[in-house]
Steps between C-alpha positions, in 0.01 A plus 500: 500500500767674697774358295353654196378819664715583797389701803650829374255520201186682532182323416482674154861397418432149638184465279714568194753235596250251609291521190755276313505239772134498545441448136742209487332328803142584403428725789357851500726791604253572781560158646882547461481821687284349778755213540777765519302706764452177702875422466585861615259512790424146607139628538246248404261773380748599233381266221160654540648855435386626851844602626549876519 
């Protein structure tokens, strides 16, 4: 996910970019953003959306 939506993009900008990838792989944008949050933070709570 970080290759498609690098760190310097905001969540809103990342969602726009990830939408195409997620559509291709059959995932939701929310799952793509959660995977990106996990890659950024390494926090296991990230996929659940509980990282502040």
